[in-house]
N, C-alpha and C positions, 0 to 999 in steps of 0.2 A: 341345230348342230348335233352331231352324232356322238354316241357312246363309243368307246374303244375297249376291246377286250384286254383284260389285264394280262392274259397269257403272253401277249405280244408286246404291249407297251411296257410291261414290267421289265422286259429285257433291256430297255434303255437305261435302267438304273441298277442292273446287276453289278456286283462288285467287279471292277476291272482287274486284269492281271497287273502285277507290279511292273511299272515302266518308268523310265526317266522322262520327265517333261509331262506333256499333256496325256491324259488317260486315253486308252484305246477303246473305241466304241465296239460293242458286241455286234457281230454280224448275225443275220437271221436267215435261215433256210426253212421254208415251209413246203413240205410235200403234201399235196392234197390228191389222193387217189380216188378215182371215180368208181363207185359201186363195189368197193372192196369189202367183203364180209368180215365180221369181227373174228371169225375162226379161219380166215383164209391166210393166216400167218401162223407159223409153227409155235411161236411164243405164246399164243392164246389157246394152245391145246390141239391144233391141227397137226396131222401127220402126212397129209397128201401133198400139200404145196411145198415147194422149195423156196424158202425165204431167209437164207443165212444172213444177208446184210440187214434186213429189217429186224431180225432177231437180235443182231448185235446192238442195234440202236436201243432195243428194249432192255437189254442187259446193262447197258451203260447209262441209261437215263431213268426217267420217272415214267411209270406206266399208269395210265388212267383206265382202270379196269371196269368202270361203270359209265363210260362215256357214250352219249347219245347225240344224234344229229339234231340240228335245229328243225329239220324237216326230213321226211323220207324221200324227198325229191332234190334234184341237182340245184336248180337256181336259187330257191329260198335259202338253203344252207350256205351257198356261196355268198349271197347277199348278207347273211348274218355274220359270216366271217369278216367280210370287208368293212362292215359298219358297226358291228356290235349290237345291232338292234334285232328284236324279234321280227321274224318275217311278216307277221300280221301288221306290225307298225309301219313296215315299208310298203304295205299293200302288195306284197310279192309272195304269194303263197302257191304258185304253180310254176312248173318248168316253162322256160321261155323258148320260143315265142308263142306257146300254146295258150297263154292266159286268155280265156274267152268264156263266154256263156255258151255252154253246150246245149243245143236245143233238145237233145235226147236225155239229158241228165234229169234225175228225179228231183234234185235240189240244185239251186243256183248258188254260185259263189258270190261273195261280196265284191266290192270294187277292187280292181287290180291294176297294176301298171305293167308295161311291156318292156321295161328296162330299169336298171338301177338309176334312181333319180339323180340328176346332176348335182342337186344341192346337198346330197349326203356327203358327210365328211368321212373319208375312208381311212383304213389302216395305212395304206400306202401313202396317202397325203400326209398323215401324221409323221411317218418316218422320213419322208422327203423333207418336210419342214425341219426335222431334226438333223438334217445333213446327210441322209442316207441316199445312195444310188439304188433305184428300185427297178425290178424287172419282173414281168409276168410272162412266163414261157409255158404255153399250153392252153388248156380249156378255160374260157372266160364265162360264157353262157349267161351274161347279165345284160345283154344289149348288143346291138350290131351297128354297122355303118348307117349314117355318117356320124353318130355320136354314141355316148355311153359305152365306149371301148376302154380297155385298161389305161391307155394314154390320156383319157379324159378323167380318170379317177386316181391320179397320183403316180402312175408308173412311167418311168423314163423310157422303158423299152417294152414293147409288146411283140411277141412272136407267137403266131398261131392262135391268138385270142380273138374271138368274134362271137357272134350270136348262136353258133351251132353247138349242139350238145354232144355230138359224136362225129367222127370222121366218116366219110363215105367209104373209105378203104384205109386200112392200117399200113398198106404198102403204097409207095408212090406210083402213080399220082393218087393223091388222097381224096379225090372227088367222088361224088355220088349223087343220087337224087332222093328226095324225101317227100312223102305224102303229107300234106298239111292237114292236121286234124280238123274234122267237122266240115271240110270243104271238098275233099277228094282231089284237089289240085296237087300237082307235083312240082317241086322246085329243085334246081341243081345247085350244089354248093361244093366248096373246097376249103378245108380248114387251113391249108398251107400250100399255096400255088407252086412253090419252087421245091426242087429236090432232085435226087438221082434215082434212076430206075432200080427197083428192088429195095430201095431204102425203107426201113421200118420206122414208123412214126415215133414210137417210144424211144428208140435209139437217137433219132434226129433231135427230139426235144432235149435229150440228155446232152448231146453234142453242143447244143446252143447254151445250155445251162453251164456246162464246163467252160465254154468259151467266155461267158459272162464273168465267171469267177476269175478266170485267168487275166482278163483284160481290165479288171476293175482297179488294179493298183492298190493303194493304201486307203482308199475311201471306204467307209463302212457301207455295207450293202444289205438289201433285203431281196432275197431271191424267192419268188413265189413260183413253185413248180407244180401246177395242177395238171397232172397227166390226163389225157383222154382215156388211157387204160385204167381200169379193165372193163370199161363200158363196151357194149356191143358196137359193131359187129365182132363176133368172136373169131379173130384172125391172129395167127402167130406164125413164128418161123417153123417150117415143116420139120426140121430136125428135133426141135423141142416138143412139138406135138407127138412125134413118133415115140419119144421117150415115155410120155404119159399114157400113150395107147397100149404100151406093154403091160401096164398095171391092170390086173383083173378088175372087171367092172364093179364087182361087189366090194372092192377096196378103194374105189374112187369117191372123193368128196364132190367133185364137179367134172365138167367136161374137159377132155384133154386139151382142147384149144384154149380154154379159159386158164387152165393150170399153166400152160406155156406163157400166156400173157402175164400172169402173176410173176412168173420167174423172170421175164424180161423187165418188168417193173422193179423187181428186187435188184437186178443187175444195175439198173439206173441209179438206185439209191447207193449201191456200192461204188459206182464210178464217181458220183458227186462227193461221197465221203473220202474216197481215195485222193481226189483233187484237193480237198481241204487239207488233208494230212501232208500231201506233197508240198503244198505252198506254205505250210506252217500256220494255217488258219484254224485248225481244229480246236485249238485251245481257246480261241476267242470267237467261236461260232456256236450259237444255239440252233439245234435242228429239231423241227417239229414235224411229226409224221401222223397223218390222220386220213380219214376218208370222208366223203361228203354225205354218205349214208351207208346202209348195210348192203349185203350182197344181193345181186339179181338172182331171184330164185330159179330161173330157167338155166342158169349157168353154174351155180354152186349150191351148196347146202348151208342153210342158216340154222340147222338143228343144234340144240333143242328148242330154239326160238321159232315162233310162227313165221312162215317164210315170206309171203308176198306182201306188197304194199297194200295198206299202210301199216302193217303189223310190225311187231318188235324186231323181227329179223332184218327189216330194211331200215331201221333207224338206229340200231346199236352199232357202235363204231369201234375201230381200232384207234387208240390214241396213245402216243408216246411224246415225251419231250426229253431230248438228250443234250448234254453238254459235257465236253471234256473236263471242264472245271469241277464237275461234281463227281468225277470218277474217284472211287475210294471213300466217298462220303456215304453215310448210311442212307441219305435221301436219294442217292442215285440208284439204290437197289429197291426202293420202296414201291409198293403198289397202292395207289390212292383210289379207294372206292368212291370216287366223286360221283354224285348223282344229282341231277336237277330235273325240273319239270319236263316231261315229254312234250314235244311240239314247240318248245320255247327255249331251247338251250343250244349251246355251241360246243364244238369239239374241244378237247383238252380241258384246261381249267375254266369251265364254262359258266360257273355261277358267280364269278367275281367281275367287278366292273371298275372302270376308271373313267371319270368324266373329263372331257376336254376342258382346258382352262377357259373360264368366262362363258361357259355354255349356259344357256337359259335353263331354268328348272322345267323338268317334264313331269307331269303328274304320274304317280306310280299306279299301274293298272293291276288288277287282281292277279293276272297271270304272272307278273313279276313277283308279287308277294308269295305266290305258291312256290316259286323257285327257291325261296329261302325257308318258308315255314312248313311246306309240304302238308297243307291243311286239307287237301282234297284226296281222300282215300277212295279211289274209284277202280282199283285193280280187280278184275274178275277173270273168269276163264276165257272170255272173249275180249281181252284187253287189246285195244287198238290205238293207233296213233292218229290224232286229228289235227288238221290245220286249224289254227286259231284265227278267226277273222272277226274281230270285235265289231266291225261296221255292220254286220248282218243283224237285223232285228231279231229279237227273241233268242239271241244267242248269248249265253253267259261266257265271257272269255275265260273265266277260271276253270271251266269244265273242259277246256281243250287239252289239258294235261294228260289225263288218263280217264277214259270214259268207255263204258261198255257198249254204247251205241253211238258210234261216230262215223261220219262219212267224210269223203275227201274234201268237200266244200266247206262244211261247218258242222258243228255238233248238233245233232237232232234235238229239237225242243222236247221230244218225248223221252229223252234219255235222262233218268233221274240221277241227281248227284247224291253222294253219300259223304257229306262233310265230316270232319273229325268231331267227335263229341267233346 
């Protein structure tokens, strides 16, 4: 049985607004943005990207200024969010469906799975058991047909969620072809078969999210909105791209098309928040905004962090938790320098756990101890992010946090640890 992240399950026991009769359950909206860099929003110090709606969330909520991803790749982080487990415990440490032994790799990865296991107890299942209506609208990337889709893991509604990590095109039709790693074969796919000519995917997913909120009635809901944006391909509305192309190149943080995608994503946040306000739900809704990993170095700049995978620039995240209830409270303006072990943590309040009732005891591994005690002091000038795969022989799982010689598959046995004295 799985662990659940306290950042979401704690919402079930937040104090409710005064009401006559039965207490009102807190609604939950979770924005998960793909490949959004930690400085790709203005509230984190950027000046190039236009993100007024995200910035408003940051002002009205709690900011986690030292938040890191569970992994520098899509699927492992998403699996961690859904289950509350370290990716290594799930045997899911690669993006799907590419989990494989690469014959050209210098080091082989440990055992892996090609989908989120059906036996895992997910966040959506927990909330549905608590009486919530659940919807996943957007990128899933944890398995594909005929099983291990959102509807198989606790979601009542699944729109555009499948095994694909990116759309073939951000404008309808959203299809494209993909070269399968290590084989050279090409496959055709479509993340959302229906639509209108010229329709933009970020807008379409927002339309579906707004419709879900409006159609929900008085039932408490969990809206999981994992946008495909701002993942490649870099495609945006021409008029938005033109605006950023007018900015001198030496003043740009990233490519104009990427900046336009960020702005469309921000508009999506604004539309959802406007809908909550219009329906009088803002007071009773907790909104979580984060990314699955850091920015894609070919599209944006992660400076002053090291840029490309698996370094810090692609694992440091943007993390906010906002609630109307906290407005005016000192906590709402706080910045929490929350930090946990690299390679084994979650977005937002990542180091806290809640066990499912009657769950069997799971032995604590060294990696989990590190998340609390920080006993492994391994930061050096070549500080990198390693996937922790305890099943691999000669690999100490505790060194997957921060190690000066790490590879994507597992930590090199030749990389010395420097434990705290």
